[in-house]
VEXVEXRO-416523 format. One record per residue (C-alpha): x negated, y, z. Coordinates in steps of 0.25 Angstrom, whole numbers, plus 5000, padded with zeros to 4 digits. Layout:
N
XYZ
...
% end
This chain:
339
517852444625
517552484640
518752404644
518152284637
516752304644
517452304658
518252184654
516852104651
516352154664
517552104672
517451974664
515951954667
516251974683
517351884683
516451774677
515351804687
516351804699
517051664693
515651614693
515351634708
515651524718
516951524725
516651524740
517351434749
517951474763
516751414770
515751504761
515251394752
515451404737
516451304732
515451264722
514651214734
515451094735
515550974732
514350924739
513950784736
512950724746
512750594754
513750504745
514850614748
515450724741
515850854750
516850944743
516851054753
516151094766
516450994777
517051044789
516850934799
515650844797
515150734806
513650704805
513050574811
511650614807
510950694818
509850734807
510950794798
511750854809
510450924814
510250984799
511851014798
511651094810
510451164806
511251214794
512351264804
513451184799
513751134814
515251174812
515551064802
514950954811
516050874818
515350764821
513950704825
513050594830
513150554845
511650574846
511550704839
510550794848
510950934842
511451014853
512451104845
513050974840
513450904854
514850954853
515150884840
515950764840
515150634841
515250534829
514150414832
512950414824
512450394810
512050254812
513350224820
514550324817
515650324826
516750294817
517950314826
517550434831
517250494816
518550444812
519350514823
518750644819
519650734810
519350804797
517950744794
517450804782
516150724781
515250634789
513650634787
512750534791
511450464787
511150334782
511050264795
512550254795
513050114792
513750094779
514950024786
515150154795
515150244783
516250154776
517150164789
516950324788
517150324773
518450234774
518950344783
518750454772
517550514780
516450574770
515150504775
513950574770
512650494771
511250564770
509750524772
509050584782
507750664776
506350594774
505650714768
505650864767
506350854753
507450764758
507650844771
507950964762
508850884753
509550844766
509750974772
510351024758
511250904758
511750934771
511951084769
512651054756
513650964763
514051074773
513951194765
513951154750
512851134740
512351274738
512651344751
512351214760
511051174752
510551324753
510751334768
510151194770
508951234761
508651354770
508751274783
507851164777
506851274774
506851344787
506551224794
505351184784
504751314785
504551294799
504051154797
503051204787
502651314797
502251194807
501451124795
500651254793
500351274807
499851134810
499051114796
497851194804
497751074813
497250924810
498250834805
498550714814
499050574810
500350544817
501350424818
502750444823
503350334829
504850344828
505350244839
504950134848
504950024838
503550074833
504050034819
504550164814
503650284812
503850414803
503350374790
503050444777
504450444771
505050514782
505350664787
504550644799
503250624790
503550754785
503650814799
502350754803
501650824791
502250954794
501750934809
500450924804
500250774806
499950654796
500950534797
500250414797
501550334793
501550424780
501350314771
502550214777
503950234775
505350204781
504750224796
504050104795
502750114802
502350024814
501350004824
500349934815
500550054805
500250144816
499050074820
498450074806
498850224804
498150264817
498850394819
498250504828
499650534835
500850454838
502250514840
503250414846
504550414854
504350404868
504950264868
503850214858
502650264867
502550134875
502650044863
501550124856
500650114869
500949954869
500549934853
499149884853
498949904839
499150054839
498150074851
497050114843
497650224835
497150364837
498450404843
498350304854
496950314857
497150474859
498450454866
499150544855
500550464856
501550564858
502950544862
503950604851
505450604850
505650554836
507150574837
506850714833
506650654819
508050614818
508550744814
508050824802
508550964804
507851054814
507250934821
506250914810
505651054814
505551014829
504950874826
503950944817
503551044829
503450934839
502450844830
501650964827
501550994841
501050864844
500150854833
499451004834
499751044849
498651154848
499351214835
500851184838
500851224852
502051254861
502051404858
502051374843
503251274843
504651344843
505251314857
506451234852
505451144844
504451124856
504451004866
503350974876
502350874871
501850774882
500450734882
500250614873
500850484878
499850394886
499250284878
498750154884
497250124884
496949994878
496649934892
497949984897
498649924885
497949784886
498449794901
499849834897
499949714889
499449614899
500549664909
501649644898
501049504895
501049474910
502449524912
502849444899
502249314906
502949344917
504249344912
503949214904
503649134918
505049184924
% end
């Protein structure tokens, strides 16, 4: 009878251990793979990956999967990625350079990569994963988990990504609580010097504006479509724009009457910071919060690595100066016609 009980116990132990996941050499459970994402099936943790999206690469580096990256975009600004091989960009992959690299397990890119370029890579038996950039907090969390799963498996990778995501958003929520004591200012973020593209309500930038204690005047618009007529109608109190766009903003009569122009609250802002969706979103939110709430979000409050010196608001022409500017332009054009 005693022997029978021992046998039963041993059998139960065997069943328990047989149900535990078998660990692979890289520390991930076998059951963590395969992973399906971006139109491809990943059967095991990739060892050599080309990432042509600077946004995705920043997330991958934040998750500490640096060692698995074999190729990057030429315009990647991450200091720790500068020794990695250059492979063009997402919009223009360097096909020959990519095909000349050995043992590439996976290429990750975004939706700007032309289909014909993807077809060339697929014909060469290179797995191409195409992912969307995030446009909200929820889609950003999903993106983090997807990338984590690709590099380390469904369970371990997603868990690590979730931790990293929450770590960033705890800090973002801290900024939001800090500025909630101050007045909310209406903001327009002009993305480039075309003056036809602004941060709209369906973008992640909109979330960052809100976290920084601002109200996005383009919140009801979508697809980055918000032009100078829309800016004039929205009457923002503050305009943030790249340095190259400032002179064009000064030259637009229709927005001269906005509160931002009258109060000379037009600031230079490097909008390329929004190109990445890893730690850059934290830096961007600190910068916006500092511009909107300088007496609360002071230099002493902002973590040193996120602080940048804010210049005085860019000088905006008076109506008289603007009329004189137009007159001089007209004279110059007439002079060219006479020649």
